N, C-alpha and C positions, 0 to 999 in steps of 0.2 A: 314324545308323539311326531312321526314323521306325516310330510305331507306327501301329494303325488309325484312332487318333484324330486323326491329325496332327502328334502331339508327337512330341519325341526322346526316344528309349529312355532317355538319359542323365539327361535333365531326368527323366522318371517314375521311375527309379531311386532319383535324388537325394528327391523329393519323398515317396518309400515310406520312406526312410531316415528323413528328418525327421518322417514321420508316426509313426515308432517310436520317435522321440528319439533315434537313433544317425544322426548325419551319415557319410555317407559322403564319398569323396574328391570328386566331382562338387559336392555341396553345399557344401562347405567353399571349392571355388572359384567357385561361384556365389554366393554369399553375404559370404565375405572373413572379415576378424578384425579386431576394432576394439580390439587391445590392443597400443599402439606401444611401450609400457614394456616388456613382455616380448620384442616382437620386437627392441627396440634390443640387450635384454641377450644373447638369444639369438645375433643376429648377430654381436655383440661376442666369443662364444665360439667361434664358428665362425672367425672372422678370427683370432683368437688359438690355436686349434690349427693351423689351416691354416698360418700363419706360424712357429710356433715348436715346435709340438709339445706335448705336456704336460710340464709341468718339476714336480719335487718341490715341495709347498707350494703349486702353484697350482691354483685351482678349474678344472675343466674340466666345469661342471654346474651346474645350476640348480633350483629347486623353485618351483612355482606353485600356490597355494590358493585354493579358491573352494568356494563352495555346492554341492550336489546339485543337477544340472540348470544350470549357471552358464556352463557352455563347455568345460569343461576338455578332454574331448575332443575337440572341435571344435577347440579350440587346438592339440592336439599334433597333428593331420590338417593344420593349417593350416604349423605348424613342420616338420612332414616333407616339405612341398612345397616349403617355402623352402630346406631342407639339399638335397633332391635338385637343385634348381637350380642349387645353388654346386658339383654334382660329389661330394656325399657320399653314400655307402651308408647307407641308414635301415631302423630296425628299430623297429617300435613292439610291445612288450611288456604287456600287462593283468596284473596281479599276480592271482592266482586262487589257488583250492586247488589246481589242478595245476601252477601256476607261482610257488610261495611264494617270497617275496623274500630269506629267508635262506638258499634252496638256489642257490647261483651257479651250478651245474651245468645245472639246470632252467631259472633265466631265460636264461643261455647260449643252450640249444637252443632256445628259444622265438625269441630275438634271430634265431637262424641261419634258423631255420625261416619268420618274418615278413619278412625283410630284402627291402628293394627296392634296386635299382639303378637308377641316372638313367638307363643305354642300355642296359639288359640284361632278359631275363625269364628264368626258372629258378631255380633252387638256387642260393644264394650261392655256394659252396665250389665248385661245380663250374663255373660263371660266370666265377669270378675266375682257377680253373685254367687256363680255356681264354682266358680275356683276357690272360695271361701271355705275352711272350714269352721263353720258356724260354731262350735264346741270346742275349738282351740283355745291357747293363750291368745293368738293372734286378732282372734275377732273379739275376744275378750278386751285385748287393749284398744282396738278400732273402737268399742262401745264406750269404754272409759274416756277414749279422747273427743267423741263427739260429746258425752254428757259435759266436759270440761269445756269445751267449744263454746258450746250453748251457755253456759253459767257464767262465761267471761264476756258474751257478746258477740262473738265470732259468729256464731251459726244463730240461726233460729232454732228454738226448741222443738220445732217441727222434724227436724234431721234425725237429732236421737231418737224420738218418738219413732219416726217411720223405720229407722233401723231397728227398734227392738222388736217391731210387730213382724219386719221382714224376715229377723232372724229366728222368730217364735211361731209365730201363727202356721205357716206352712200352708197359707191357701193359695193357690196357682192365679187365681183370677186378681186378689189384692196385692199379690208378688209384683206381677207384671205392672200393675200400675205406680207401685213406687217406685220400681227400675225406671218406669217413664218421667216420673217425677225427678227422681236424680237427673235423668238425662236431659231436661228442661222443660216437660210437660206439665200440665197443671193435673191435681188433685184434690179431691173435696177433701176439706179439714175431717168430715165427720165420718171417712171413709177410715182414717188413720186412727180416729178415737176410739169406732169402733173394734178396730184390731186390740186397740192397747185394752178396752172393756173384756174382749176374748181371753187374754192373757191375766187379768186381774192387775193392770197396771195404770189404771186411767189417774187415779189420785197422786201417782208419781211422776206423771207428765201432763201438766195440764199448759195449754199453749193456745194463742191464737193463728190464726191465717197470716203468713208474715207479707209485707210490701213486696208487689211483684218488682220493684226498682232495686230491693236489695236480695234478691235472690242468684241474680249471675255470679256475683262473687263469690257468695256461700257455695254455690253448688261445684264451682272450680276449686273451691279448697277441698269441698268433700270427696270430690271426685280424685283428686291428688291423693289423698291420704287413703281411698279405699283400693287405689290402684298399688299403694306401699303396702298396705295390708295383706294383700291377697298375694304378695310375695315377688313384686315386680321394683325393681330399683328407684322407679321414677316415671315421669308423663314427660314427653319430648314434645313440642308443638311447634311446628315449620311454618311461617306465615308467609307465602310465597305475594310477589306482584304488590309489594307495599306502595309501589308508585302510583297505584290507583288513587290513595288518596289525596293526591294533587288535584282530582277531579272533582272532588266535594266543595262543600260550602265553606266560608271562613271557620264557622261555628264548629262545622264538622270535622274539619281539619284539628281544630284545637283539643275536640274531642279524642280524636284519633292520636295525636300524641300525646295524650294522658293516656290512655288505654295501651299504648306503645311502653310506655314506662313500666305500666303494671305487667305486661307480659316480661320484658326483660328483668324483670326484679329489681329496678331502681325508684317505684314510687314507695315513699315513706309509708309505713303500717300497712302494707300490700303485700308483705314478704309470705309464697307460698313454698313451702319444704318441698321438696321433690318434682319441681317444675322445672323445665329449662326450655326456652324458646329462643330460636335462630329465626331471624326474617331475612329476606333480600329486597333490595331497593336499586333503581337504577342510579348511576352513578351523575347523573345531571340533578338530581331531585333538590336537593339542598338546593342549589344554585338557583333554581327556577322557582321553587316554592319558597323557600323561608330566607335566604338572602334579601338585600337590598336591591341586587340586581334582577330578580323576581317579584313573586306575588307578597315580598314582605311581611311574612309571617311573624318574623320574628318583631316585627314592629307592631301589628296589629290582633296578636291570636289574644295574650294577655288582656287587653283591655275588652276585646268583645266577650271572653270568658268572665270577667270578672263584673261585667254589667248585667249578668243574668242569674240562672239558676246553678252555673257550673263554675260560680267563683271559688269552691273548694278545690277546684283540680287545675289551678294558673299555675302552680308548681310543678306538678306533673306532666301539664303540657310543655313547659321550658324545658323540665329534663329530655322529654322526648325529642324536641326539636334539638336539644345539644346533642343527643347519641346520634341524629342521621346527620349532624354537620360534622362531630369530630370523632366517631366512634366507628364507622363503617371499617370493615376490611374490604380492600377491594381484590377483586379477584386477579389473577394472575394472567399477562396473555400469554397465549401459546406459543412455545419456541419452535423453532425448525425440527427437532428430534420428536415433541409433542404431536405435532401435526401429522407428520410422516408414521410414526405408530400407531395413530388413531385409525388413519386411513387404509394401513397395511391390516390392521386388526379387522375393520368393517371390510376389505376386499375379501379377505380369507373367509369371513363369515356370510358374506353376499354369494359367493361361488359355493360353498357347502349348502346353502338353503336352496339355489336353484338350480343346482348341479352344473355348473357353469363356469369356466374359468375367466374369474375377471380380470381384465387389463391391469396393470399398476398403472396410477395416474402420477402426474407431476403435482405433488402438495408442497406448498412453501407458507411458512408462517408470514404475518404481516399481510399488506395489501390495504387499501383504500376502502374505508366507508365500512359496507356492508362485508366485504370480500375480507377482511382482515377475522371476523368471528368465526367460531369454531362450528357454529349452527351453519353457517354459509358452506363452509368447505366440505360439511357432512353431507348435506343435501344434494351439494353440486356434485359429488362423487357419485351417490345413489342415483342421482337422476343421467349421469353420465353413463355409466353401466345399464339401467332400464333401456335406454336410447341403444347403445351398442348391443344389446341383447337381441333385441328385434330389429336392428336396422345396422348389421355390422359394418356396412360401408359409409354410414354416415358420421359426420364430423361434428359432434355435438359442440355450441355454446353457449355454457349456462350465463344468463343474465338474472340478477336478482336486484329486488328493489328495496330501497332503505326506508325503514320504517323509524320513526322519533315520535315518544310519547307527546301529545298536545298538552297535557295538561288542564283540558277545557272542562270548567265545573259542569254538572250534571243537575240539569235543573227538576228532572224526575226524580231524581235522589233526592232532592231538597225536599219536595213535596212529598215524598213517602215519609220523611222523618220530620217534618216541621211541626207536628203535636206530638212526638215520641217524647214520653215522660221519665225514659230511662238513664240514668247518669251516671258518673263514676262515683261510685259510694264506697 
């Protein structure tokens, strides 16, 4: 689709996104990503999970670190594109006040809401349900898996019961309620039991309502298996802005470290075959929050968790902290060639979009503080061209402000979760 200025609408949107410092998928596609080490590690994870599934003790996730504005969000968008092209379902979750890492239920809900499929559009669970051939051997295998998982205590019997009702009853209203239950909402037990009665299966599936705290990890496990049974290779969950954990209380940080170990496949007895996770965090997080020179979480988290109802996640929290301290892959700083190639690509796109011959700008790698970052160089170039396009005689001098995360604890977040009963189960 063309704009009135002769440019492409996708390109216009890409430039607007870059101008605001938040690249969209089109911008990532055009500019690419020069992080071969991260790409290789990510591709290895995809290949390993797709070939063998997650096995206990095997890592199915990775962490990437970099300074503010160094391209972490850009990288995740690029990894999402790679995973989609390899037939994985992908979800990007931005850790935030509304989606705290320590709350698996909220992170799961966000992953469901933000999921993208390689070949379909729409809400994830609904699309997976329609993608399944409920008369095929694949669906029979999924039903058998759910029954076995419930028998071994991995799932509440409500999951195989609702799955059987979903596959056989054919009631659109009840189907929608079951999809919502799988996605994270509530459903009345009586509605599932009524569905079982309608197909003569009540005696084969006796169950009680599961505890709310037990449902998030079970929903995660169930959703991954549904994704695989629908013909996809697995589910990739990309966790952005993990550094927000630094603004949590000590207890919340400890729980977050434990959840991070779960997502990255490093929590004992929490393996989730078919799940891959990749997260980004600022490069000073471990020193500012975990180390003895910062908030000293290495010393304080375990005693804090051990003294309450989260004592069972102490080992997982220790694992999560160790991952943040020792196993982050640092982003490569852009070279002179990288910077020149990016700015030249951007110049051509800008000119085509606005029907104007954008002049070449001097672009160099390095610089002090914010000026060393690719985000600054991209935004400064776009702002310079904006000014020159409207004021050809001007001599723009772009000045950027430095931003550093403060890692100050959020009192509102603490109050909201003070009575939260959900833990790492």
